[in-house]
Structures are given as C-alpha cells and as structure tokens.
C-alpha positions as CSV (number, residue, x, y, z in Angstrom):
1,M,-16.8,-24.8,-28.4
2,T,-19.0,-21.8,-28.8
3,T,-17.4,-19.1,-31.1
4,L,-18.0,-15.4,-31.5
5,S,-19.7,-16.2,-34.8
6,D,-22.2,-18.4,-33.0
7,V,-23.1,-15.5,-30.7
8,A,-23.4,-13.1,-33.6
9,R,-25.7,-15.5,-35.5
10,L,-28.0,-16.0,-32.5
11,A,-28.1,-12.2,-31.8
12,G,-28.7,-11.4,-35.5
13,V,-25.7,-9.1,-35.8
14,S,-22.4,-9.1,-37.6
15,P,-19.4,-10.7,-35.8
16,A,-17.8,-7.2,-35.7
17,T,-20.8,-5.8,-33.9
18,A,-20.8,-8.7,-31.5
19,S,-17.1,-8.2,-30.8
20,R,-17.5,-4.5,-30.1
21,A,-20.4,-5.2,-27.7
22,L,-18.5,-7.8,-25.8
23,S,-15.1,-6.1,-25.7
24,G,-16.1,-2.5,-24.9
25,A,-13.4,-1.3,-27.2
26,A,-12.7,2.4,-26.7
27,G,-14.2,4.8,-29.2
28,R,-16.5,2.1,-30.8
29,T,-20.0,1.9,-29.3
30,V,-22.9,-0.3,-30.1
31,R,-26.5,0.7,-29.8
32,P,-27.9,-0.4,-26.4
33,E,-30.6,-2.7,-27.9
34,L,-28.0,-4.5,-30.0
35,A,-25.6,-4.8,-27.1
36,E,-28.3,-6.3,-25.0
37,R,-29.1,-8.9,-27.7
38,V,-25.4,-9.8,-28.0
39,L,-25.0,-10.2,-24.2
40,A,-28.2,-12.3,-24.0
41,A,-26.9,-14.6,-26.7
42,A,-23.6,-14.9,-25.0
43,R,-25.3,-15.9,-21.8
44,E,-27.5,-18.4,-23.5
45,L,-24.5,-20.0,-25.3
46,N,-22.2,-19.8,-22.2
47,Y,-19.8,-17.9,-24.4
48,L,-16.6,-16.6,-22.8
49,P,-14.7,-13.9,-24.7
50,N,-11.1,-14.4,-25.6
51,A,-9.1,-12.2,-23.2
52,A,-6.2,-11.8,-25.5
53,A,-8.4,-10.7,-28.3
54,Q,-10.2,-8.2,-26.1
55,T,-6.8,-6.8,-24.9
56,M,-5.9,-6.2,-28.6
57,A,-9.2,-4.5,-29.2
58,R,-9.1,-2.2,-26.2
59,G,-5.3,-1.7,-26.1
60,H,-5.2,-2.9,-22.5
61,S,-6.3,-5.9,-20.4
62,N,-8.8,-6.0,-17.6
63,S,-6.0,-6.6,-15.2
64,L,-4.8,-4.2,-12.6
65,G,-1.2,-4.6,-11.3
66,L,-0.4,-4.3,-7.6
67,L,3.3,-4.3,-6.6
68,V,4.1,-4.5,-2.9
69,N,7.3,-4.7,-0.8
70,E,6.5,-7.8,1.1
71,I,3.4,-9.9,0.6
72,S,3.4,-11.5,4.1
73,D,3.4,-8.1,5.9
74,P,0.0,-7.4,7.4
75,H,0.2,-3.8,6.2
76,F,0.4,-4.9,2.5
77,L,-2.2,-7.7,3.0
78,S,-4.7,-5.1,4.1
79,I,-3.9,-2.8,1.1
80,A,-4.3,-5.8,-1.2
81,S,-7.7,-6.5,0.2
82,G,-8.8,-3.0,-0.5
83,V,-7.4,-3.0,-4.0
84,T,-9.0,-6.3,-5.0
85,N,-12.4,-5.3,-3.6
86,A,-12.4,-2.0,-5.4
87,A,-11.0,-3.4,-8.7
88,A,-13.8,-6.0,-8.8
89,R,-16.3,-3.1,-8.8
90,H,-14.6,-1.8,-12.0
91,G,-14.6,-5.3,-13.6
92,C,-10.9,-5.8,-13.1
93,I,-8.9,-8.6,-11.6
94,V,-5.6,-8.0,-9.7
95,T,-2.2,-9.2,-10.6
96,L,-0.2,-9.2,-7.3
97,S,3.6,-9.2,-7.2
98,S,6.1,-8.7,-4.4
99,A,9.5,-7.4,-5.4
100,G,11.1,-6.2,-2.1
101,M,12.3,-2.6,-1.7
102,G,14.9,-2.5,-4.4
103,A,14.4,-0.5,-7.6
104,T,15.9,-3.2,-9.8
105,G,13.4,-5.8,-8.8
106,R,10.6,-3.4,-9.1
107,A,11.7,-2.3,-12.6
108,A,11.6,-5.9,-13.8
109,V,8.0,-6.3,-12.5
110,V,6.9,-3.0,-14.0
111,D,8.3,-4.1,-17.4
112,L,6.4,-7.4,-17.1
113,M,3.2,-5.5,-16.3
114,A,3.7,-3.3,-19.3
115,S,4.1,-6.4,-21.6
116,Q,0.8,-7.8,-20.3
117,R,-0.9,-4.4,-21.0
118,V,-2.3,-4.0,-17.5
119,R,-4.9,-1.3,-17.3
120,A,-3.2,0.4,-14.4
121,L,-0.5,-0.2,-11.7
122,I,-0.5,0.5,-8.0
123,I,2.8,0.5,-6.1
124,A,2.6,0.2,-2.4
125,G,5.6,0.8,-0.1
126,S,8.4,3.3,-0.1
127,I,11.8,2.8,-1.7
128,A,15.3,3.8,-0.6
129,S,16.0,7.4,-1.7
130,D,19.6,6.4,-2.5
131,D,18.9,3.3,-4.6
132,P,21.3,3.4,-7.6
133,A,18.7,1.8,-9.8
134,L,16.0,4.6,-9.4
135,D,16.7,5.8,-13.0
136,R,16.0,2.3,-14.3
137,L,12.7,2.2,-12.4
138,D,11.7,5.6,-13.7
139,A,12.4,4.3,-17.3
140,S,10.2,1.3,-16.7
141,L,7.4,3.4,-15.3
142,S,7.6,5.7,-18.4
143,R,7.4,2.6,-20.7
144,L,4.3,1.5,-18.8
145,T,2.5,4.9,-19.0
146,A,3.3,4.9,-22.8
147,T,0.9,1.9,-23.1
148,G,-1.9,4.1,-21.7
149,A,-1.7,2.6,-18.2
150,R,-2.2,4.9,-15.2
151,I,0.0,4.7,-12.1
152,A,-0.7,5.4,-8.4
153,S,1.4,4.8,-5.3
154,I,0.6,4.2,-1.7
155,G,3.3,5.6,0.6
156,A,5.8,5.9,-2.3
157,E,5.0,9.4,-3.6
158,Q,8.6,10.0,-4.8
159,L,7.9,7.6,-7.7
160,G,5.5,10.2,-9.3
161,G,2.0,9.7,-10.6
162,S,-1.1,9.9,-8.4
163,S,-0.5,9.2,-4.7
164,V,-2.3,8.0,-1.6
165,L,-0.2,9.8,1.0
166,L,0.2,8.2,4.4
167,P,-0.3,10.5,7.4
168,N,3.3,10.0,8.5
169,R,4.0,13.5,9.8
170,R,0.5,14.3,11.2
171,G,0.0,10.9,12.9
172,S,3.5,10.9,14.5
173,A,3.0,14.4,15.8
174,A,-0.4,13.6,17.2
175,L,0.9,10.5,19.0
176,A,3.8,12.5,20.5
177,E,1.3,15.1,21.8
178,Q,-0.8,12.4,23.4
179,L,2.2,10.8,25.1
180,L,3.5,14.1,26.4
181,A,0.0,14.8,27.7
182,V,0.0,11.7,29.9
183,G,3.4,12.6,31.3
184,Y,6.1,10.9,29.2
185,R,9.3,13.0,28.8
186,R,12.2,10.7,27.9
187,F,11.8,8.9,24.5
188,A,13.8,6.7,22.2
189,I,12.9,6.0,18.6
190,L,13.2,2.8,16.6
191,A,13.3,4.7,13.3
192,G,13.7,2.0,10.7
193,P,15.9,2.6,7.6
194,A,17.4,6.1,7.4
195,N,17.0,6.2,3.6
196,R,13.3,5.4,3.6
197,L,11.0,8.4,3.3
198,T,8.2,6.9,5.3
199,A,10.5,6.0,8.2
200,A,12.3,9.4,8.1
201,Q,9.0,11.4,8.1
202,R,7.6,9.5,11.1
203,A,10.8,9.6,13.2
204,G,11.4,13.3,12.3
205,S,7.9,14.5,13.0
206,F,7.7,12.6,16.3
207,S,11.1,14.0,17.4
208,E,10.2,17.6,16.5
209,R,6.9,17.5,18.5
210,V,8.5,15.8,21.5
211,R,11.2,18.5,21.7
212,A,8.7,21.3,21.1
213,G,6.6,19.9,24.0
214,G,9.5,19.9,26.5
215,G,10.5,16.3,26.1
216,E,13.8,14.8,24.9
217,V,14.7,12.0,22.5
218,I,17.7,10.3,24.1
219,A,18.4,7.8,21.3
220,T,17.4,7.2,17.7
221,I,18.2,3.7,16.3
222,N,18.1,3.0,12.5
223,G,17.7,-0.5,11.2
224,E,15.5,-2.8,9.2
225,F,11.7,-2.1,9.0
226,D,10.7,-5.5,10.4
227,R,10.4,-7.6,13.6
228,A,14.1,-8.5,13.5
229,G,15.0,-4.8,13.2
230,G,12.8,-4.0,16.2
231,H,14.5,-6.8,18.3
232,R,18.0,-5.7,17.4
233,G,17.1,-2.0,18.0
234,M,15.7,-2.7,21.4
235,D,18.7,-4.7,22.3
236,E,20.9,-1.7,21.4
237,L,18.7,0.6,23.5
238,L,18.8,-1.6,26.6
239,A,22.6,-1.3,26.5
240,G,22.4,2.4,27.2
241,P,20.4,4.9,29.3
242,R,16.8,3.7,29.6
243,P,14.0,5.8,28.0
244,E,10.5,6.0,29.5
245,L,8.9,5.2,26.2
246,V,10.1,3.7,22.8
247,F,8.3,4.8,19.6
248,A,8.6,2.3,16.8
249,T,7.9,3.8,13.3
250,N,5.9,0.7,12.3
251,D,4.1,-2.0,14.2
252,L,6.4,-4.8,13.1
253,L,9.3,-2.9,14.7
254,A,7.1,-2.6,17.8
255,L,6.5,-6.3,18.0
256,G,10.2,-7.1,17.7
257,A,10.9,-4.6,20.5
258,L,8.2,-6.2,22.7
259,R,9.8,-9.6,22.3
260,R,13.2,-8.3,23.3
261,L,11.7,-6.6,26.4
262,R,10.1,-9.8,27.5
263,E,13.4,-11.6,27.0
264,A,15.0,-9.0,29.3
265,G,12.3,-9.6,31.9
266,L,11.0,-6.0,31.6
267,A,7.3,-5.2,31.9
268,V,5.4,-3.0,29.4
269,P,4.5,-0.3,30.2
270,T,5.7,-0.4,33.9
271,D,9.4,-0.6,33.1
272,I,9.4,0.8,29.5
273,A,6.3,1.9,27.5
274,L,5.9,1.2,23.8
275,A,4.1,2.7,20.9
276,G,3.9,2.0,17.2
277,F,2.5,3.2,13.8
278,G,0.1,1.4,11.5
279,G,-2.6,0.1,13.9
280,G,-3.1,-3.2,12.1
281,E,-5.9,-5.6,13.3
282,F,-3.3,-8.1,14.4
283,L,-2.4,-5.7,17.3
284,N,-5.7,-6.7,18.9
285,D,-4.2,-10.2,19.6
286,V,-1.0,-8.9,21.2
287,V,-0.6,-8.7,25.0
288,P,-0.3,-6.0,26.1
289,G,-2.0,-4.2,23.3
290,I,0.3,-1.7,21.6
291,T,-0.7,1.9,21.4
292,S,-0.4,2.9,17.8
293,V,-1.4,5.4,15.1
294,F,-4.2,3.6,13.2
295,M,-4.4,3.9,9.4
296,D,-7.2,2.3,7.4
297,T,-4.9,0.6,4.9
298,E,-7.7,-1.3,3.3
299,H,-9.3,2.1,2.5
300,A,-5.9,3.2,1.1
301,G,-6.1,0.4,-1.4
302,E,-9.6,1.4,-2.4
303,L,-8.5,5.1,-2.8
304,A,-5.6,4.1,-5.0
305,V,-7.9,2.1,-7.3
306,E,-10.2,5.1,-7.7
307,L,-7.2,7.2,-8.6
308,V,-6.2,4.9,-11.5
309,L,-9.6,3.6,-12.6
310,G,-11.9,6.5,-11.8
311,P,-13.1,9.0,-14.3
312,D,-10.5,11.7,-13.6
313,P,-7.4,10.9,-15.7
314,G,-5.3,13.6,-14.0
315,V,-2.5,13.2,-11.5
316,R,-3.9,13.7,-8.0
317,S,-2.8,13.1,-4.4
318,V,-5.1,12.3,-1.4
319,E,-3.9,11.9,2.2
320,L,-5.2,9.0,4.3
321,D,-6.8,9.9,7.6
322,F,-5.7,8.4,10.9
323,A,-6.8,7.8,14.5
324,L,-4.9,7.2,17.7
325,H,-5.5,3.9,19.3
326,Q,-4.4,3.9,22.9
327,R,-3.8,0.5,24.3
328,D,-2.1,-1.1,27.4
329,S,1.5,-0.6,26.2
330,T,1.3,3.0,27.5
331,R,-0.3,4.5,30.6
332,R,-3.5,6.4,30.1
C-alpha cells in the first residue's frame, strides 16, 4: 500500500509538507510549485489520502450534512439533488439523513453530524412550533456550530442560522389573485398542520388575499402534510357546503384530494377545481394537471450550499423565487 512517505519521497519534500499539500489544512499553505509536485506524485502512485487524518488536520471533514423531513417526498428529493450537485463543486460529499418532523429525532442526527465533524449542515423542512424538544434541538445545533460548522435551513428559518426562505406568502397571494381573476369566489383550504410555519404562512396569505379580493373561504381543514391528509381533508369538505375551488398548501395534499374527488365521482375542475403549492415535476404526469405555485427546489438546495460553503461566513437569508403554473385543474 502506498503511504504518505512514498509520496513525499517521490516529490522530494518532507512528509509534513506532503501532508499539508494534500490536506489543505487551514492556515498552513504550501508553495504552489511544491504542491503541484506532491499532487503529481500522488497521482502517479495512485495515493488516496486518509480521510480521518485529513479531518484531524483541518478540524472538519469534507462531508456536508443534509437533514430532511421525509426522503421519499419529491420536494426533498429535488432539494437533495441541488445540494449534492453544488456540494460536489466545493469538493464535498453529502451525508443525507431523514429524521421526520420531530425535534428529538433531529437533535440526535445533529449530534451525530457534529461527532463526524461535518463541514456544514443543511436542514430542509419546517418543524412544529410547539414541539417540546425544541430546546434540545437548539442545544444540539449550538454544539455543532462550536465545531466550526456552518448551518443553513430551507423552509425552517425558525431554527436560526442562514436561511433559504420559501415564497410561502408571496406565492399563495399571487395564486389567490390569479384564481379570483378567472372568476372563482368560494374557496376551501387544505391547510396542513396548524403548528407548521410553512403551512400557516401559505394558508394565511391565501385567505387574506381571497377576502381582500371579494371572495370567501368557507372552510379551512387542518391535518397531515401528505397524501393521506389531503384525502381525509377532502372527505371532510365533501360532507359540508361545496366550494368552487380547493387550495392545498402542498402538492401531496392536492394529490390526496384529487384521489378522493375521483372516488366521489366528481370531475376536476368542472365540479370542484383544485390548486396546490410546490409545482414539482411529478405534477406533469397527473391528469388533470394541477395548477400550482412552482418553486425551483433544486435551486433552493444549491443556494443553501452557497450559504454554508461560500466565502461569506455571515448569517444571511435569501428568498426563493416562484412562478404560477396554470394547468387543467382550474379554468383558464
């Protein structure tokens, strides 16, 4: 097996110089001509540096942590794609973990990331505002930052650190304006969990703009933020006065609602129209296509990487842009 000493001997430098050239240890630089000789020797000998040793030298690994609510959700898959692509440009690999929406599970993952000396951590997905373990999660995040790691969130700005803010309020308001403009007046909202900031912002902004525009929200249903929640919520709506249009605060809710409408023998948008939020690519395969607020969540992942691996070490927030994708689930 090729050793660091072999590389140093071939390059004509000391093992310490070879180590600094290969590890990129902070604060210890090697002259460019020496570094090139070391790298050339390493390539010639097919030498692979010891990752654990490099972590000790730098104080952190070349791993970036990504913590999401649910790994099978297309929203988080798209974010993960953006994170991995951008991390590779910075010479990092991504350690992906799914811990649900609870603060206790997230805290355990954050502590594990800290023990592995990740270079940075990105947390995607909001968390319940009344979770009793929020203090424990805050303590875990503090321990992580004490190792020198930087933190950014996507749609979870209440956790602190840098943030990629989702266009929850602006997107929902713009969608409401568009739906009012084509003549809808009676709405219902599948709002998702009442204690989730993302859901509350979307439902609240949509409701405010509808009422300001002369429409009415005849029902708001809270529940889980998934297909099953959409199915149950639509079932509850069908038992009462019928709205003209149902706004689901994420696309999974909209898909569950669409299934329940089909089961009831109702046509979309003729009997009840439907709109969602997120605009994932998977909506292109749904019939009828669901009108939705589109967010480029892959770009959100890329932005988050730049916040934690970019040259600016400060805490910053950027808001993701959006577009309205009008499809056949609403009249035009």
